[in-house]
VOBA-1610 file (N, C-alpha, C; in pm, whole numbers, padded with zeros to 5 digits, always signed):
BEGIN
Unk+00090-00100-00010Unk-00016+00005+00016Unk+00080+00111-00030Unk+00026+00190-00094Unk+00121+00370-00056Unk+00059+00460-00037Unk+00081+00604+00050Unk+00093+00617+00035Unk+00042+00824-00021Unk-00105+00819-00053Unk-00149+00928-00183Unk-00116+01043-00150Unk-00015+01067-00047Unk+00009+01227-00061Unk+00211+01199-00094Unk+00256+01099+00008Unk+00400+01114-00063Unk+00477+01013-00160Unk+00343+00892-00179Unk+00371+00818-00282Unk+00495+00648-00220Unk+00510+00705-00080Unk+00651+00588+00025Unk+00511+00518+00026Unk+00587+00362+00041Unk+00517+00270+00090Unk+00485+00229+00240Unk+00388+00230+00222Unk+00334+00227+00424Unk+00288+00083+00421Unk+00268+00092+00585Unk+00225-00062+00639Unk+00057-00069+00616Unk-00009-00165+00513Unk-00147-00189+00523Unk-00251-00133+00599Unk-00159-00141+00722Unk-00244-00115+00851Unk-00219+00025+00914Unk-00127+00054+00843Unk-00124+00215+00896Unk-00172+00317+00909Unk-00200+00420+01039Unk-00338+00463+01033Unk-00261+00625+00974Unk-00166+00637+00991Unk-00061+00787+00949Unk+00059+00710+00811Unk+00125+00827+00763Unk+00206+00744+00689Unk+00324+00825+00816Unk+00422+00738+00813Unk+00543+00730+00861Unk+00605+00825+00781Unk+00594+00841+00713Unk+00742+00961+00591Unk+00677+01058+00626Unk+00531+01077+00565Unk+00489+01238+00606Unk+00405+01336+00718Unk+00339+01152+00771Unk+00248+01235+00856Unk+00116+01205+00821Unk+00108+01154+00701Unk-00068+01246+00618Unk-00155+01102+00654Unk-00301+01148+00715Unk-00356+01029+00779Unk-00399+00929+00574Unk-00350+00784+00631Unk-00424+00678+00531Unk-00554+00670+00530Unk-00620+00698+00431Unk-00757+00654+00407Unk-00747+00506+00448Unk-00811+00411+00459Unk-00850+00308+00518Unk-00955+00168+00472Unk-01005+00252+00345Unk-01191+00214+00331Unk-01098+00076+00212Unk-01141-00014+00224Unk-01164-00124+00148Unk-01236-00158+00016Unk-01286-00261-00013Unk-01319-00285-00162Unk-01470-00184-00159Unk-01535-00156-00266Unk-01664-00091-00265Unk-01760-00184-00227Unk-01887-00158-00141Unk-01999-00197-00065Unk-02060-00276-00156Unk-02133-00213-00271Unk-02204-00208-00340Unk-02177-00303-00456Unk-01997-00280-00505Unk-01954-00388-00609Unk-01978-00493-00550Unk-01929-00555-00458Unk-01875-00673-00364Unk-02111-00737-00353Unk-02167-00646-00318Unk-02320-00675-00274Unk-02372-00728-00428Unk-02292-00662-00520Unk-02353-00667-00712Unk-02298-00841-00675Unk-02170-00861-00649Unk-02117-00980-00753Unk-02158-01086-00634Unk-02206-01075-00473Unk-02269-01183-00438Unk-02406-01188-00512Unk-02448-01084-00557Unk-02604-01172-00630Unk-02580-01199-00743Unk-02540-01189-00820Unk-02520-01211-00962Unk-02445-01352-00973Unk-02327-01315-00895Unk-02210-01456-00905Unk-02209-01522-00803Unk-02268-01504-00718Unk-02199-01548-00534Unk-02221-01655-00535Unk-02266-01809-00552Unk-02217-01933-00572Unk-02109-01968-00662Unk-02068-01878-00711Unk-01889-01900-00814Unk-01816-01791-00705Unk-01792-01745-00596Unk-01749-01683-00491Unk-01687-01565-00556Unk-01735-01496-00636Unk-01736-01364-00729Unk-01673-01225-00579Unk-01756-01217-00514Unk-01803-01124-00426Unk-01625-01168-00334Unk-01608-01254-00274Unk-01491-01288-00202Unk-01361-01311-00310Unk-01315-01328-00398Unk-01237-01259-00536Unk-01189-01103-00513Unk-01357-01076-00557Unk-01317-00924-00552Unk-01268-00889-00407Unk-01302-00921-00284Unk-01212-00878-00176Unk-01094-00942-00153Unk-01051-00990-00201Unk-00904-01063-00184Unk-00899-01177-00148Unk-00960-01238-00090Unk-01024-01402-00043Unk-00981-01505-00161Unk-00900-01514-00173Unk-00904-01615-00320Unk-00907-01737-00268Unk-00845-01769-00159Unk-00875-01918-00131Unk-00986-01979-00054Unk-01131-01859-00047Unk-01246-01897+00014Unk-01302-01939-00106Unk-01289-01829-00214Unk-01331-01788-00346Unk-01344-01914-00438Unk-01208-01993-00329Unk-01155-02159-00464Unk-01261-02220-00451Unk-01272-02223-00255Unk-01345-02373-00180Unk-01526-02344-00274Unk-01567-02185-00260Unk-01648-02171-00318Unk-01720-02203-00445Unk-01607-02196-00562Unk-01639-02205-00704Unk-01661-02373-00663Unk-01542-02426-00620Unk-01589-02592-00602Unk-01694-02614-00570Unk-01734-02639-00395Unk-01870-02616-00343Unk-01942-02634-00482Unk-01968-02540-00577Unk-02041-02543-00650Unk-02106-02644-00767Unk-02012-02728-00753Unk-01966-02824-00870Unk-02082-02964-00818Unk-02063-02994-00721Unk-02149-03115-00621Unk-02288-03066-00536Unk-02398-03147-00526Unk-02516-03129-00521Unk-02476-03054-00393Unk-02382-03172-00301Unk-02414-03154-00123Unk-02311-03048-00127Unk-02247-03043-00219Unk-02155-02859-00202Unk-02259-02774-00202Unk-02332-02749-00298Unk-02447-02663-00302Unk-02513-02638-00218Unk-02554-02702-00198Unk-02647-02697-00060Unk-02580-02597+00086Unk-02427-02668+00087Unk-02311-02621+00201Unk-02344-02451+00171Unk-02272-02431+00019Unk-02237-02305-00026Unk-02350-02217-00040Unk-02484-02235-00014Unk-02614-02196-00057Unk-02633-02112+00098Unk-02598-02219+00231Unk-02612-02160+00395Unk-02464-02081+00392Unk-02361-02059+00329Unk-02237-01979+00354Unk-02303-01878+00282Unk-02330-01892+00181Unk-02419-01735+00118Unk-02500-01658+00189Unk-02609-01696+00228Unk-02647-01629+00330Unk-02607-01608+00379Unk-02476-01605+00521Unk-02406-01589+00592Unk-02340-01504+00560Unk-02242-01496+00433Unk-02182-01411+00369Unk-02329-01239+00364Unk-02399-01259+00252Unk-02484-01155+00263Unk-02561-01113+00428Unk-02570-01176+00520Unk-02561-01100+00641Unk-02486-01009+00642Unk-02337-01076+00636Unk-02258-01001+00706Unk-02206-00900+00580Unk-02275-00881+00481Unk-02203-00784+00388Unk-02298-00665+00404Unk-02467-00684+00453Unk-02574-00635+00483Unk-02544-00512+00607Unk-02496-00580+00680Unk-02434-00534+00833Unk-02316-00460+00862Unk-02239-00478+00770Unk-02103-00411+00757Unk-02016-00527+00860Unk-02013-00617+00857Unk-01919-00678+00923Unk-01877-00768+00805Unk-01852-00762+00694Unk-01751-00812+00595Unk-01687-00760+00581Unk-01542-00769+00586Unk-01389-00726+00570Unk-01375-00794+00431Unk-01220-00696+00392Unk-01206-00750+00323Unk-01028-00816+00308Unk-00983-00873+00256Unk-00870-00974+00328Unk-00723-00903+00414Unk-00740-00767+00415Unk-00677-00665+00477Unk-00698-00653+00637Unk-00856-00708+00658Unk-00879-00667+00766Unk-00990-00528+00703Unk-00992-00483+00609Unk-01078-00289+00625Unk-01225-00349+00583Unk-01293-00248+00631Unk-01419-00241+00618Unk-01454-00197+00427Unk-01594-00221+00430Unk-01593-00195+00250Unk-01666-00078+00257Unk-01588+00028+00168Unk-01649+00103+00174Unk-01784+00171+00085Unk-01843+00301+00135Unk-01994+00238+00124Unk-01993+00361+00038
//
């Protein structure tokens, strides 16, 4: 992650740039895009790929292939929907979705 003011690399969890003292923007991926990906391509794990959660995205994609896996995936998708709508869903780096 890079500072928007000085352009130097900073820790992704930093609140202030250690080089210039500028406040670091801590928003993750878009809430709306995540929700739309969940709605249209959720069973394929697209919303998880988008937020950087590649491993669990692959698991959702593979679960969709089998009938029993699809049943598990439906429950998982409902949990994901609830966490997205309540603002609890985070990107890979633990940042909130930008509204």
